[in-house]
N, C-alpha and C positions, 0 to 999 in steps of 0.2 A: 672500511677499516684503514688504519694508517700503520706503516711499517718502515723500517730502515731498509736500505738496498740489501744488506746482507741477510736480514731477516726474511725479506722477500725471496731471495735466492734459495735459502734453506727451505722455505715453504714449498717452493716449486720443485725442489730436488726430492721431496718426499714422493712425488709422482714419477713413475718411471718414464724417462725421456722428457721430463718437464724442464723448460728453460724460462727465464724471465725475459719478458719483452716490454718495451716502452711504447705507449700509444698516447701521444700528447695532443693529437688533433681530434675534434669531435667526429669528423667523418670516419677516421680510422677506428675510433672506439665503437661507433655504430656498426661498422662493417664486422668487427670482431664479435660484438655482442649478438648480432642477429645471424651471423654465419656459423657460429659455434655455440649454440644454446646450451646452457646447463640448467640444472633444477633451480638453483639460487645463485644468480649472478653476484660476484663480489668484486668491487673495484678496489685495487690496492694503490693507495697514494703514498708516495715515498717521502720520508722525512730527511732533511739534510742533503749532504752530497755523498759521493761514493759511487755514483753511476749516473748515466744520462737519463733522467726521468723527467716527469712533468713537474711544473711548479708546485710548491707546497700549497695545499688547500685545506682550510680548517673544516672539520666536520663536527660542528656544534649543532646538533639536530633540532629542527623546529618541525612539529607535526601539526597539520590542520586536519582534524577529523570531522567529516560531514555526516552525522548520523541521520540527517533528514534528506540526503541525496542518495536514494536507493533505486535499484533496478526492480521493475515490477513484474517482469516475465523472464523465463529462461531464454537464452539466446547466445549468439556469438558476437564478441566485441569486434567492431569494424573500424573505428577510428577514435582517437583521443586528440582533442584540440584545447589549448589553453593559451591565455595571454599573460605574459610575465612582465613585471614592472622593470623600469630602467635600473641599471646598476653599473658602477664603474669597474667592478671586478666580476670574474666568472664565478659560477656557482653550480652546485650539484643539487639534484632533486630526484625524487622517486614518486611516481604516480602509482597508487596501490589500490587494488580492490580487495575489500576485507568482507569476510563472511561471518555473521553473528552466530553464536551458539551459547548454550547454557550448560551448567553442570547437570549431572544425571538426575538430580532431584527436582529440577525445574523444567519448565516448558517455555519455548520461545514464542513470544507474542508479537505478531507483526504490528506495524504502525496502525493507528486508527481504530483500535478495538473499542467498541461502543461502551463496554463496561469500565474501561480505563481512560478512554480518550487520550491515549499515549501518542505523541507525535513521532516517536522513534521506537524501534524494536527494543523490547525489554524482556526480562525473564520473570516467570510467575510459577508459584507452587501448583497452580491450577491450569489445565489446558484451556486456552481462551482464543477464540477468533482465528483459528489457523486456516483461513481460506483466502483465495485469490480468485477474482472473477475472470471469466474469459472475455476477450475484447476482439472487435473486428479490426480489419486492417486500417492503419492510420490512427489507432487509438491504443492507449495503455491503461492499466488498472491503477486507479488512485485509491489507495487504502483509506486515506483521510476522508474521502467522499463516498467510499463504498460504491464506486461507479466507474465506468469507463469514461475517459476524457480524451480529447484530441492530443496528438503528440506535440502540437504547438501550444498546448495550454499547460500551466503549471500545476503542481500538486504540493502546495505549501500551506502551513497553518496561517501564514500571513495573508493568503488569498481570501478575499471577502466571500467567495463562493464556498469556501471551506469553513470560515469563521462561524457560520450559522450553527454548526454542530457543537460549539462550545469548547473548542480547544483553547487552552490558556496560552497567552503570550507574555514574555517570549517563551518558545518551547523549551522543555527540559525533560530529562528522564524522570518519569513518574513512578517507576518501580526499579527493580535491580537491573543496572546496565548489563548487557551481555558481554562475553568475551568476543574477541575478533580473530579469526583465522585468516592468514594471508592467502589469497586466491591468485593474485597476479601482481607482479612487481616490475614496473616499467621505468628504468632509470633514464635520466637525461642530464645534459650539461649545457649551461647557458654561457655565451661569451659576453664580455662587457658590452653594454649598449646604453646610449643616451635616450632611447625611445622605447615605447612599448614593443615587445616582441610577440608575435603570434607563432606558436609552435605547434606543429602537427607531428605526434610521435609516430615513428616507424614501428609497427607492431611485428612481432615475430611470426615466422611461418606457421608455427603451431597455433592451433585455435585457442583463444582465451574464451572459456565458456562462463557466463554469468547466470545467476539464478535469483529468483525473487528474494528481496530483502538484503542482497549484497549492497555494501555501501562504498564510498570513495574516501580515500585519505591522501594527502600529499605531504611528504617529508622533504625538507630543504635545509640548506645550511646558511641561510640569510637570517637577518634579525626578524622578529615577529612582525607580521603584517607587511613585509617588504617583497614578497615573492609573487604570489598569485595576485592578479589585478582584480580588486574588489571595490565596489562602491558602497559607502554607508553614510552618505550625506544626503542633501536635498534630492540628488539625482536618483536616489533609490527609495525615497521615502514612501511613495505610493505604488511601488512595483509589486505585482502579485508573485514575482519570482523570488522574493527575499527568502533567505535562509539564515539559520544560526549554525555556527560551527564551534568546536572546542579547539583551543590552542595549547599545545604542550611544548615544553622546551627542556632538553636534556642539559646536563652540566657540561662545562667546557671539556672538549675532547671526549664527550660521551659516546659518540658514534650513533649509528642508526638504530631505530627500533626494528629488530629482526623477527620475522615469522608471525607478525601480528601482535595482538595485545591480550595478555592474560588477565589484565585488569586495567582500568583507566588510570594513567599515570597521575601522580600527586601534583598539585599546583596548577592544574588546568584552569584556564579562563575561557569564559563564553564570549564570543563575538556575535552580536545579534543584528538582524535586519540588514544584512549585506546582499549585494547582487554581485556574483563573481563570474569572471569570463572563463567558464569551463564547459566543454561540450563533449559528451561521449555518445557515440552511436553504436547500436547493436542491432542485429537482425534476428528475426525469428523465422526459421524455415519450417513451413507447415505443409504436411501432406495429408489432407483430409478428404475422405470419401464423402459422397453425397448421401442424403437420406431419401432421395427420390428414386423413382423406378428406372430412369434412364442411366443411372450409375455414372453421371458426369463426374470426373475427377480432375483435380488440378493441383499444382504446386505453386505456392505464391511466396514471395520474398517480402517480408514485412519489416520496414525500418521504423523503429520507435525511438523517441528522444525524450524520455521522462526526465533525463538529467540536463536537458538543454536549458541553460541559463545564459545563453549568448545574447539574445535580444533584451534590450532594456525597456522596450515599450510594453504597455499593459494591454494593447489591443490584440485581437487574434490575427494569425497570419493568414492572408487570403488563400483560397483553395487554388491549386495550380490547374486542375482540370475538372471541368463540369459540363460535359456535353449531353449528359443523359436527361437532365430536367427531372430528377428523381422527386417524387411526391407521394405522400401517403393519402390514399383515397378512401380507405375503410378500416376502422371507423374514421370519420373525418376529424382531424385534430382541431382543437379550439384555438382561440387567439393566443393562448400561452403555449402552443405547440404540445398539447396534452391530449391523450385519448383516455377514455374512462371505461373500465370493464368490471364485470361482476366476477368476484373470486370463485374458483372452483367450477367455472363454466367456460367451456371452450369458446374463444373469440377468434374469428377470422380476421387477419390483418393483411391488407392488400396495398401494394405499391405499384406505381405506374411510372414508366420511363418512355423516352423516345428512342427508337432504333435499338431495341434490346434483344435482337434475335440471337446474338452470340454472348449475351451478358448473363451473369449469374448474380444472385443476391446472397449476402451473408448476414446473419442476425446474431447479435450478442445475447448474453443472458438477459432475461429469463427464457429466451427461445432456444438459443444455442443450436443453430442450424447453419450450415454452409453449403454453397453450390446449388442453391435453389434456382431452378430455371425460370425464364420468362416465357409467357405464352401470348399469343396475339388476341386473347380474349379474356374477359373477366371470369372469375370462378362462377360456376353455375348457380351457387347459392345466392349470389347478389346480382347476377348478370341483368335480370330484367327490372329489378326494383331500385338499384342504387344509382344516384345521378352521375357519379364518376364513371360509370360504365356506358352511359348513353352517348350517342353522337360521337363515338370515338373515331379517330382517324386510323388509317392503315399503319401509321408510324407508332401507334400506342402499343405497348407491351406491358404485361401484368405478371407479377410474381406474388405469391401468397404463402402464408404459414398460419398455423393454428397456435394461439397462445392460451395457456391456462395458468393463472396466478394463484398460488396456494394461500396467500394471506393478504390481509389489508395492508396498504402502504403504497409508496411511490417508487418505481423502478425506472432507470434510464435505459432505454433500448436503442442500441446503435444499429442502423441498417446501412449496409454498404453494397453498392452495385458496381460490378467491374467486368471488363472484358480483357482482351489481350493487351490493350494499350491505355485504357482509360479507367478511372474509378471515381465514384462520388459517394459521399456518406451524409447521413442525416441522423440527428439525435432526436429521440422522441420520449417524452415522459409518459410512462404508463401508470395510471392511478387505479388501484384496485379497491373495490368497495364490497361490503356485505349488503345483500339485498334487504330492503325495508319490508318488515312483516309485523302483523299483530298490532295495528294501530287502534288505540282506544282513547276515549276522552272522559275526563272526570270534571264535574259530577255526571254520572250516567243515570238512567232510569227516568223519573219524572223531572221535568225541566220548567216547572212554574216558578217564576222569580218575581220578587216585588220591584216595582218601578222605583226610580230615583235612588237606587241602591247599587253600589259597585258589585259586579259579579265577575268571578274568575273561572276560567276553564283551563284545564291542563291536559296536554296530549302526551301519550307515551307510546313506545313501540317495544315489541318483544325482542326484535333484533334489527340490526342495521348500523352502518357506519357513516359518519359525516352526514347525519340526518338534518335536514332543514324542515321546520314546521311553518306553514303559511296558512293564515286565517283570513277568510273572506266572509263578510256578513251581508246578507241580502244581495248577493251577486255584485257588490261594489268593489270591483277588482282594483280600482285606483286607490282604494284605501286599505289595501291588503296589509296585514301585519305579520312580521316574522318573529318566531320565538316559540319556546316550549309552552308558554302560557299566554293567555289572552284575557284582558280585562275590559269590561264594557259596562256602561250605565244605561239602562233602558228608560227612555223618557215617557213613554206612553203605553197603555195597555195595547197589546197586539201579539200576534205569533210572528216570530222572526226566523230567519234561515241562517244557520251558521255552518260554514264548511271549513274543515281543516284538512290540509294535505301534508303528508310526511314524505319527503323525497330526498334522493341523492342522485348524482348523475346517471345512475344505471337502473333505478327503480322508483316507484312511488305508490302510495296508498292514500285514499281519501275517505272521509267520513262526513256525513251531513247530519246535523241535529236541528231540532226545532224548539228552541226555548220560547216559552209563553210568559210575557210580562203582564203583571196585573197588580191592582192595589192590594195591599196586605190586609188580611182579615185579623182584627184584634182578638186576643185571648178573652174567653168569656165563660160564664156558667160553671165555675168550679164547685164541686160538691163531693161530700163523702158518701160512700156507698156502704150499706149494711153495717153501720157503725153502732157498737155497743158503747154507750157512754158510761156505764158502770161495769167495772172489770175487777177480777180478783188479782191480788198481788201475786207476783211470781208466775203468772199464767201468760203464755205466749198467745198474742192475738194478731190477726191480719187486718191491716188498715188499708183501705183502697180509696183513691180519689179519682174523679173524672173531671175533664175540662174540655172545652171546645177550642180548637186550634186551627190556624192556617195550614192547609195540607202540605205546603211547599217548604215549611220551616221546621227544623228540629227543635225540641223543647227540652227543658231541664226542670226537674222536680227537686225541691229542697225541703226535707222533712226535719222539723224541730219539735221534739217530744216534750219540751218544757221542764225536763228534770235535770238539766245541766249537761247532759251527755252530748257527744259530737253529732253534728247534723249529718243526716243521710242524704246523699246527692245521687240522683239517677238521671242519665241522659238518654233521650230517645231520638231516633232518626225521624226525618220528616215523614208524615203519614203516607204521602204518595210514593215513598220508597219501600214501605212495608205492607201497604194495603193495595190490593189490585183493583183496577177499574175506576179509581177516583177521577183521574184525568179524562178518561173516556166518557164518564157520566157528567162532566162539567162541574164537579163538586169543587168548591173553594175552601170549605172547612169541614172538619170531622172531629168526632169525639175521640179522645185518647184517655187512657187511664194508667195509673201507676200504683203499685202495691208494695207494702213493707210489712214485715213481721217484726213485733217488738214486745219486750217484756218489762213491765214496771216492777221494781224490786222493793219499793217503799210505799206504804199506804199514804195517799194524799189526794188532793184535787189538783189536776194539771190542765194546761192549755196546749192542745196539739195544734201546731201551726204548719201550714204547707204553702210554699211559694212556687209558682209555676212561671217560667220565663222563656222567651226566645231572644234573639239578638236585637229585636226592636221593641218588645212589649213585655209586661209581667202582670200577673194577677195573684191573689192569695186568699186563703180562707183559713178558719180555725174552728175548734170545737173544744168544749170542756170534757175532760175525762176524769171520772171518779174511780179511784183505786182503793179497794178495801180487802181486808183479809177474809178468808173462809173460816167459819166457826166449826170447831170440832168437839167442844165440851161445854156443858152448862151445869154449874153448881148452885144449890139452894140451901140456905141456912135459915132457921126460925127461932124466934124467941117470944114467949117461952116454948119449950119443947112440946108440952101438953097443955094447951090453953084451956081455960074454963069457958063455959057458955057465956056469951056476950062479952067475953074478955077480948081485947084487941091483940091480934097476932101480928108480930113484926117479921117481915121477910126480907132477906138479902140474896141477891143473885149476882153471879160473876161468870164470865165466859173466857174461854181459851181458844186461840192463843192470845187474843187481845180483846179489850173492852172498848176499843176506839169505834165511835160512830155506830154503836149497837142500839137497836130499838127493841124494847121488851114489851110483850103483850101478856097481861095477867088475866086469866079467867079462873075465878075463885070457886066455881062449881056450886055456888049457892043460889043461882038464878039472877045474881046481879050482873050488870053490864061489864063486859071485859074492859080492862084498862090498858092503854098503850102509852108508854112513857120511855124516856131516855134514861130515867133513873134506875139505879141498881137496887133501890129500896122501896118497899111499900108496906102497908098495914091494912088489916081487915078484921072486924069483929064477927064472930060466927055465933049463930043461934041454934044450930042443929049439930047433933053429934055425927061424926064420921064424914064430914064433907071432903071432896077431892078437888085438888087445885091443878090447873094446867098452866104452865108458864112456857111461852115461846120467846125465843131470842132470834132476831133477824138482823143481819149485817148488810144494810144498804141493798137489800133485795137480791144479793148474789148468793147468799146461803142462809140457812136457818136450822135451828135445832129445838126440839121440844122436850119438855120435862114434866112428868106426871108424878104427883105427890099427894098422899092422903094424909090429912090432918085429923088426929083424934082430938075430939072436943069433950 
């Protein structure tokens, strides 16, 4: 803040015994600040004259807010170092630690939440991803990777190791930005300099405690981009330490932002892809008991540097101490430094070191054990069978834990071994898999197949993750094929052996089948069974056809009833799949039949046509179907009604419900031969009184009716 001399005197006078003092040197200011700490330090800069004070200094505040530079674990701040750019005038600055928070209706979401892929802390109406992993010494939790990384490694969305998760560049707030509460405020003053200045802040005696997701901000009274030394040119183009920060500027004589930020100031600008010289070290004091019977306990002081953006190189910092020769011997890691385990099954992990009598091992999540002792022999479960346990020297020491992964996926396990003066760590990727079970191959059942025809086999499993299918025919391992399906063309008749294996790194199942390749038998001998060629209209009849087919091929029947109705199509599986014993008996062909019920509604003559086919052949047959109505009434009329002897009698007959295709048989009862005719009319002279006439009407042999009538002569 800025005041006149008199205003400052009045302000001090409000405190009993308070007097105004002038401190115009940096050394004196630091002495006062750290010797007489107050809750919120306020420097008063004097305007004009009227007393002997320091030179007038503008306080036009510029803030650099680093939302991507956050603490990952709780700890105590140990040191703050930064590099300041050259300036011909002195300047004021404040290095601040801010703590994000949200309004009561929202939840704070830490960086790297998989459902948001947010590079910075933000606020959400739903509780999301509020977790931090535990890490071993020399490592810190990287939200963006959801894993522990070395303190000499960055955790930035610009890092290629992080980019694979899909974070957008440049990073931005993807949801509601949080408010920021002031946790620590560390003022400093820089003197004019023509060179870069490396400044190490003198921290107060009272501890400054930091917690996960706290971030860093710097306020200063220089122009934008002229205080903290940052690189944003070719020198930082490929650095994995790059960050983005927000730059805010207050109006002339606007003063500092006090107490944090209740909202992001208006007019902020993003500065992307920079590497700034800022280093903050904090320590995590752990007092952890052991989970083992000897109750070995220890206190360790862990220094982590997740905010270290001091080095501009992209390579890792070499390990300072490594006398142990730490190695994982069970399960043996592959060339990618991975071990493969089955989920929900306890897995013994064993490490070996040299001279480990006084050493202890610590294991990060998903094991989360510390203080595990080393023993001069392998665990009994693998001592006799595992190569890493054989031929061991007296200097070999072994430490082991049991790991159970609850779900499929990849976890990064950090293993640290330490004694009173030395430590060494290794990172191990633990890949969890679901075991392969329930392997099956389609087609199954009979496996007789035509030669010179592509055949496909498909493998399936009931359960298993990351499953690989391998197909080998006739033990020709060098021609093995990988994939869920396998296609082959058999060139000659023979029985073949096809083996499929479903596997992942922790389990496998195999199945062997014996397909038989042979020449295809053509379709033949289609015939109708128990067919009535003359049927009644509106009567439902069953039609059945039989045909000889190759036992290994499915067939299709297409029925066409010749009356303009839609075709009826039936598909049947290969006979060897529905008839037992065909393959065992050496049969190549078999009879199959198909049936359809159908009703003709109009009297007529029709052609019933059936086509039988498989994927290589077809055959067909047809038959004539006569459809006639059933007779239910016969009527006779005569003329004259009472004929005379030897007079010709004329007769007329009619049938119901139709006269279509009706055959009449006339028996006149006078000893003459019966007459059969399609005509409805006939005549006959009678010579005797009282003759009886029989008339029969027959409709295509499906129905008939008789009529008896006596004629008086």
